[in-house]
C-alpha positions, 0 to 999 in steps of 0.5 A: 634842566633835569632837576632830579639829576641836577640835585646830585651835582655841585657844578657851577652854573656857568660850567659849559665844558663837559666835552672836555671834562665832566665834574663828577657827582657827589655820588661818584665822589662819595663812592671814591672816598668810601673805597679809599677809606676801606682800602686804608683799613684793609683786612682779608676781605677788603680786596675781593670786596672792592674788586666787586665794583668792576662787575657792577660797572661792567654790567651797567655799561653793558645795559646802557650799550644794549649788550651784556657783560660777556661782550663788555670790558672795563678799560682805563680810557677810550684810547686803550680800547682804540689801540686794542682794536687797531692792533687786532686787525692783521692787515687791510685798510681802515677808513678814519676821518682826518678831522677826528680827534687824534685818539682816532689817528695814532692807533692807525699810524702805529699799526701802519708802522708795524706793517698791519692795518693801514689808514686811509683818511676821509675828508668830511665837508667843512662843518660836517662829519662822516656820512654814509655817502663819504664812506661809500665813495671811499670803499674798496675791496681792501677796506676792512674797517671804518673807525669814527667818532659817534659825535664829532668833538669840534662841532657836535656832528652826530654820526648816523651809525645805523646808516654807516653800518648798512653802508659798509656791509656785514663783513667790515668792522665798524669801530666807534669812539663814543666818548662825546656821546655815551650816556647823553645821546640815544644812538644805536650802539649795537651797530658798532662792532667795537664801541669805546668810551671814557668816563671822564667827560659826559659820564662824569665818572672822573679820570681813569674810567671807561669801557669797551663792547665787542660784537661777536664779529669783533671777538672772532676777527680781532687778534688779541694782541694786548691781552695781559695776565687778567685777560686769559682763561684760568686767570687765577692759576699761576702755573708758568704756562701761557694761557689762551685768551678769554673767549669773551671781551675780557681778553682786552684786559691787560691787568687789574684796574683800580677798584677805586675808579671802578667804584666811581664809574659804577656810581656815575653809570647808575646815575645815568641809568636811573635818570635815563639817557633820553631824559638827559639828552632832552635836557641838554638839547634844550640848553643847546637850543637856548645857547644857539639863539644867544650866540646868533642874537649877538652876531656869532657864527655857529659852526655846529650843525643847524639840524637838531637831529644831526648834532649832540651836546656841542655848540661851536662858534666864532664871534666875527672880528673878535679873537677867541681868546678875547671872547673867552675873557668876557665869558670867564668874567661872567663865570662861564667856562668854555673850551677855547681853541685858536679858531673858535669856542665850544660850549657844551652844557649838561642836563644839570646846566640851568637856564642861568648859563644862557643869561651869563653867555648873553651878558658876556657876548653883549659886553663885546659890543661896548 
């Protein structure tokens, strides 16, 4: 456990569901409350002052992604960014994994229905993820982009973004959904042309928070189909004419976001930056290793990659001869919160998760033997 980081949270020790939702810090909660309180007593300075949180959050997200504010835009969620990217591709084939989270499916299904980009589904090996070899085998001249998750939501498989970048070459776009990795995994984000992430999971910023970064290649090639009134040049000039899209990542802005959620996002990102992604990642890896040992000790079958270098903060497993729903009841009885699926369970600890969590899981799995 990263003690200095954990001191900012009140999350129960047995909460192991960060891949679904990350309970926010006291810092984020306080920032939200302050913004709401200020808005309740609004005067002529309030709106402009509150809107400043968006710039702070954007700048911090840009630094953590290894880019700058010109290439970064805040969004209300990761899916909005994926739709921006998908609709921005005029035609051609986009490779995407069939096993990916649906957020990386529907944008491509919709573009295909509009006669724009068409998906070609990749089929990773069971328990694996999108590899450079899998992508190379699917590349044809009509492929214009590859859209993948940095970390697979089912197993925690960590994509090799640098190798994927090399595999597709300099002329195709690499679109990356980083929601299961950003802020908790050190990865070469600059390999991506489009990077999107929501803040409600590992970043622990609450719902309706997120961002995207765009490379120069993406800015040049993606059509700004969804640009709204806040994503254009001379945004404050209301002259009844259509303004050209902003020359930078602001072109993905549709309308003003909530300054309240921006304040929460800024506080959450600041916490990550101050404690460093590397330290957070190391603490999570220690918990994953402990939990893996516990699951195996009690006869569980681990579905996540066994190589620590190829996995992130997700441990998926089954208990042979035990329905996941019954295993979940045993975990709940010990105060453990997992993700429960029809065919498996998923544990996803954070840097604030104490060693006690492994003891609770051990007690729950031990009870299955009785």
